[in-house]
N, C-alpha and C positions, 0 to 999 in steps of 0.2 A: 504494500500500500504506500502510495506517495504522500508526502507531506507538502505543505505549502510554505514558500518563502514570501514574506511580506516585509518590505522595508521602505524607508523614505530616504531620498538622497537630494542633496543640494546640487544645483546645476549653475554655478556662478559664471561659467564660461562655456563657449562652444566646445572647447576641448573636453570639458567634463561631460557634456552631452554625448560626444563621440565615444568617450570611454564607457559610458553606460550602455550605449548602443552596441558596442563590441561585447560587453558582458551579457546582454540579453540575447544577442545573436548566438552566443555559445550555449544558450538554454533551449532554443527552439529546435523542434524536430519536424520532419515532413508531416504535413497535415495539420499543423498547429495554427490556431487563430490567436492573434495578438491584437487587442483593442487599444487604441491610443485616444484618450479622452482629455478634454480641457477646453478652455475658451479659445476663440480666434486669437492667433498670434502667440499662443503659449509655447510653441516649439515642436508640435507634433510632426509636421512635415520635415523639419530639419532632422529630427530624431530618426524618422523613417528612412531618409536619404542616407544617414550615417549607418543605420542598421543594414540597409541594402548593400552598401559598400563592404561592411563586415561579413556579409553573407556571400561575397564574391562577385558582385556586380562591378565590372571594371569602371574606373574613373572616366574612361572615354565615353561611357554610355550616359547620356543626359538623364537625370531623375527629376523631372518637374512635378509640381503638385498635380494630383489627379482630380482636382476639384471639378473641372468641366468635363473631362473624359470619364469620370467616375472610377475607372480602374486602369492601371498600367501593369503590364506583365513583364517580368524580367527573368533572366536565367542567371543563376549564381551558384557556383560550385556544384554544377550538375543537378540543380533542382530549380523548380519554378517557384518564384516568389511574386505574389500579387500585392500591389499597394493600392488600396481603395480609399476614397474619400466619399462618404455617404451623406455629407452635410445637406446636399440639395434634395435628398429623398425625404427629409423631415417635413417638407411642405406638400408632399404627394398625398392624394386622397387615401391611398393604401401603401404606406412606405414598406411594409413587410412584403407585399406582392412585388413591388418595384425592386426590392433587394433580391428576391428570389429570381426575378427575370435576369439578373446578372450572372446566374449560374455559378456563383462562388462556392456554394456547397459542393457542387460536382468537382470543381477544381481542387478543393480541399480533400475530398475523398480520393482524388488521384494523387495526393501527396504534396500539393502546393502549400507553401506557407502563406498565410494571409495576414498582412498588416493593414488594419482597418481603422481609419480615422472616422469619428462620429458613428460608430457602429453599435453603441449601447442600445438595447431594446430590439435589435435586429438579429441577435445571435441565432435564433431558430432558422432564419433564412440563410445563415452563414454556416450551417452544419452543426449547431449546438454550442454548448458553453465554451467560452474562451479559455485557452490554456494560460494566457498571460494578459494582464491589464496594466497599463501605465496611465496614471492620471496626472497631467501636468497642471501646475498652479502658477499662473502668471502674476497673480496679485501679490505674491510674496517676493521680496528681494533678499537674497538671490532666489531665483526660481527654484522650485522644488518639484519633485515627482514622487508619487507613491507607486510602488511596484508590487504586484502580486503575481507570483509565478510558482508552479509546482516544482518541487525538487524531484529529480529522477535519478 
C-alpha cells in the first residue's frame, strides 16, 4: 500500500520552481495525472514547461501555454506527455462533457502522463483521481506551492 507525500515549498525564484519540477518529474509514472491549480499568473505554466523539460522534452521544442489549443502533446524520454489547460471549459454548459471530448482519459490509459492546469472537478473525464496535485499560491511572497503526491 502506498502512502502519500504532502509538503509545502517556497518558490522564491524561477530556479526553485525548476528544481521542484525536476523533483516531481522523478515521481511521475506512465498514466499519471498531475493537476496544477492556483490563480492566473501563479506559475502553473512555467512549472509545466520546466517539468516537461525534466521529462525529456528537448529545449529546441517550443512549450507554449495550451490555453487556446487546450492540449499540447509532447514526446519525452520515450513517453507521451500531454499538457492541458482547461480554464476555458469552466464556462461551457457541460464542462465534464467538453473535457471528455478531448479524449485525455484514453491517452492516459495508453500510458501518457497528463499535466493539467485548471482540471479540478474534471478528474472523472480525465480517467479518475489525480496521482499528484500542486496548488500554487501567488498571494504569498515568496510564492508557495502545496504538493500532494503518493510515495511509490
